[in-house]
C-alpha positions in Angstrom: -45.2 -26.8 -29.3 -42.1 -26.9 -27.1 -42.6 -24.9 -23.8 -40.5 -21.9 -23.1 -37.7 -22.9 -20.8 -37.0 -20.6 -17.8 -34.2 -20.2 -15.3 -35.3 -18.5 -12.1 -32.6 -16.5 -10.3 -33.5 -15.1 -6.8 -31.6 -15.2 -3.6 -34.6 -15.6 -1.3 -35.8 -19.2 -1.3 -39.4 -18.5 -0.5 -39.7 -16.1 -3.4 -37.8 -18.4 -5.7 -40.0 -21.4 -4.9 -43.1 -19.2 -5.3 -42.0 -18.1 -8.7 -41.4 -21.7 -9.8 -44.9 -22.8 -8.7 -46.5 -19.7 -10.3 -44.7 -20.2 -13.7 -45.4 -23.9 -13.8 -49.2 -23.3 -13.7 -48.8 -22.3 -17.3 -48.4 -25.2 -19.7 -46.3 -23.2 -22.1 -43.7 -22.3 -19.5 -41.2 -24.8 -18.0 -38.7 -23.9 -15.2 -35.5 -25.9 -15.9 -33.5 -24.6 -13.0 -33.1 -22.2 -10.0 -30.1 -20.2 -8.9 -29.6 -18.3 -5.6 -26.9 -15.9 -6.7 -25.5 -14.4 -9.9 -22.5 -16.7 -10.1 -24.7 -19.8 -9.9 -27.0 -18.3 -12.5 -24.2 -17.9 -15.0 -23.0 -21.5 -14.4 -26.6 -22.9 -14.7 -27.4 -20.9 -17.8 -24.3 -22.3 -19.5 -25.3 -25.8 -18.6 -29.1 -25.6 -19.1 -29.3 -23.0 -21.9 -32.7 -21.7 -21.0 -34.8 -19.6 -23.4 -35.5 -16.9 -20.7 -33.8 -16.0 -17.5 -35.9 -14.3 -14.8 -33.2 -12.4 -12.9 -33.2 -10.6 -9.5 -30.7 -7.7 -9.1 -29.4 -7.5 -5.5 -27.8 -10.9 -4.9 -24.6 -11.9 -3.1 -21.3 -12.6 -4.9 -22.5 -11.4 -8.3 -25.4 -9.0 -8.9 -28.1 -9.3 -11.5 -26.6 -6.7 -13.8 -23.3 -8.4 -14.2 -24.8 -11.8 -14.2 -27.0 -10.7 -17.1 -24.0 -9.5 -19.1 -22.2 -12.8 -18.5 -25.2 -15.0 -19.4 -25.8 -13.1 -22.6 -22.2 -13.3 -23.5 -22.2 -17.1 -23.1 -25.7 -17.6 -24.6 -26.5 -14.7 -27.0 -29.9 -16.3 -27.9 -31.1 -16.2 -24.3 -33.4 -13.4 -23.1 -33.3 -11.8 -19.7 -36.1 -10.3 -17.7 -35.2 -8.4 -14.6 -37.5 -8.8 -11.6 -36.7 -6.2 -8.9 -38.2 -4.5 -5.9 -36.7 -1.2 -7.2 -37.7 0.7 -10.3 -35.6 3.8 -10.1 -34.3 5.0 -13.5 -30.7 4.0 -12.6 -31.8 0.4 -12.0 -33.7 0.3 -15.3 -30.9 2.0 -17.2 -28.3 -0.4 -15.8 -30.5 -3.4 -16.6 -31.0 -2.2 -20.2 -27.3 -1.5 -20.6 -26.5 -5.0 -19.5 -28.8 -6.4 -22.2 -32.0 -7.2 -20.4 -35.0 -7.4 -22.6 -37.5 -6.7 -19.9 -37.9 -5.2 -16.4 -40.6 -6.0 -13.9 -41.2 -4.7 -10.4 -41.9 -7.4 -7.8 -45.4 -6.0 -7.3 -46.3 -7.3 -10.8 -49.1 -9.8 -11.1 -48.4 -13.4 -12.0 -50.2 -12.7 -15.4 -47.8 -9.9 -16.1 -44.7 -12.0 -15.3 -45.8 -14.8 -17.6 -46.7 -12.3 -20.4 -43.2 -10.7 -20.0 -41.5 -14.1 -20.5 -43.6 -14.8 -23.6 -43.0 -11.3 -25.0 -39.2 -11.4 -24.7 -39.1 -15.0 -26.0 -40.9 -13.7 -29.1 -38.2 -11.0 -29.6 -40.0 -8.1 -28.0 -39.2 -6.0 -25.0 -41.5 -5.8 -21.9 -41.5 -3.3 -19.0 -43.9 -2.9 -16.1 -46.4 -0.1 -16.7 -45.0 2.3 -14.2 -41.6 2.0 -15.9 -43.0 2.3 -19.4 -44.8 5.5 -18.5 -41.4 7.1 -17.8 -39.9 6.3 -21.2 -41.1 7.3 -24.6 -40.2 4.0 -26.2 -40.1 0.4 -24.8 -36.6 -0.2 -26.0 -34.7 1.8 -23.4 -31.4 1.5 -25.2 -32.6 3.8 -27.9 -34.0 6.6 -25.7 -32.2 9.9 -25.1 -32.6 9.6 -21.4 -30.7 6.3 -21.3 -28.0 7.7 -23.6 -27.5 10.7 -21.3 -27.4 8.5 -18.2 -25.1 6.0 -19.7 -22.7 8.7 -20.8 -22.3 9.8 -17.2 -21.6 6.3 -15.9 -18.0 5.2 -15.9 -17.3 2.1 -18.0 -16.1 -0.6 -15.6 -15.0 -4.0 -17.0 -16.8 -7.2 -15.9 -14.0 -8.1 -13.6 -13.9 -4.6 -12.0 -17.7 -4.9 -11.4 -17.1 -8.2 -9.6 -14.4 -6.8 -7.5 -16.5 -3.7 -6.7 -19.4 -5.8 -5.5 -17.2 -8.0 -3.3 -15.4 -5.0 -1.8 -18.7 -3.3 -1.1 -20.0 -6.5 0.6 -17.1 -6.2 3.0 -14.8 -8.8 1.5 -11.0 -8.3 2.0 -8.7 -8.4 -0.9 -7.7 -12.0 0.1 -11.3 -13.1 0.3 -12.1 -11.5 -3.1 -9.1 -13.2 -4.7 -10.3 -16.5 -3.3 -13.9 -16.0 -4.6 -12.7 -14.9 -8.0 -9.8 -17.4 -8.2 -7.3 -14.8 -9.0 -4.2 -13.4 -7.1 -4.4 -10.8 -4.4 -2.2 -8.6 -6.6 -4.7 -8.8 -9.4 -7.6 -7.8 -7.1 -5.5 -4.8 -5.9 -4.9 -3.9 -9.5 -8.6 -4.0 -10.4 -9.5 -2.2 -7.2 -7.1 0.6 -8.1 -8.5 0.9 -11.6 -12.1 1.1 -10.5 -11.3 3.6 -7.8 -9.6 5.8 -10.4 -12.5 5.5 -12.9 -15.1 6.3 -10.2 -13.1 9.0 -8.5 -13.7 7.3 -5.2 -10.8 6.4 -3.0 -12.3 4.8 0.2 -14.3 1.7 0.9 -17.2 3.5 2.4 -17.5 5.6 -0.8 -17.4 2.5 -3.0 -20.1 0.9 -0.9 -22.3 4.0 -1.2 -21.8 3.9 -4.9 -22.7 0.2 -5.1 -25.9 0.8 -3.2 -26.9 3.7 -5.3 -26.2 1.8 -8.5 -28.3 -1.2 -7.3 -25.3 -3.5 -7.2 -25.8 -4.4 -3.5 -28.7 -3.7 -1.1 -28.5 -1.0 1.5 -28.6 -3.6 4.3 -25.0 -4.5 3.6 -22.8 -3.3 6.4 -20.0 -0.9 5.4 -16.7 -2.3 6.5 -13.5 -0.3 6.4 -10.4 -2.4 5.4 
């Protein structure tokens, strides 16, 4: 039987290497690649076409939520399992809305991580026990709690999410334009749209929003530009 191919996405090298070693102890799992940020994850997923992507959330340049959306858009057959240090409802809801089939907290055992990968590959969903206890059904997209939460969240486009993260990380419009390979004027346009949608009109406010939504970590310094 062909092993399940896995792409590991984690910005901390020691954690990433540990995950690889752990997964490769199981004969039915094969790590085909590693990525250190969301943008690299999308590129490698397109190239390697893994069965399952084990995805961190808080990463530079492109967070795990948006990376999940882009991976699944490029490879609809792939399955994504989020592995995060945070398990707040907002994180789980955003992961589910992005299309993730599973959500694990980083305190999970190696056995649980491997079981999650096998479960989502088989077409099921898998959530850590503390998370499952908070929801009536495993498929979060069908719960009333998620529907209510999602209804409150402004619908940002993929590009607006990318611009939001870069701005919240302290990048200038010029730096964001260079990173996204678009014009400064286009960055300014997306920035204006997302500010209008969120009802936030300063960089500090956008950064606080990004931290609260799990897009960036709270250690990111707020820069006024």
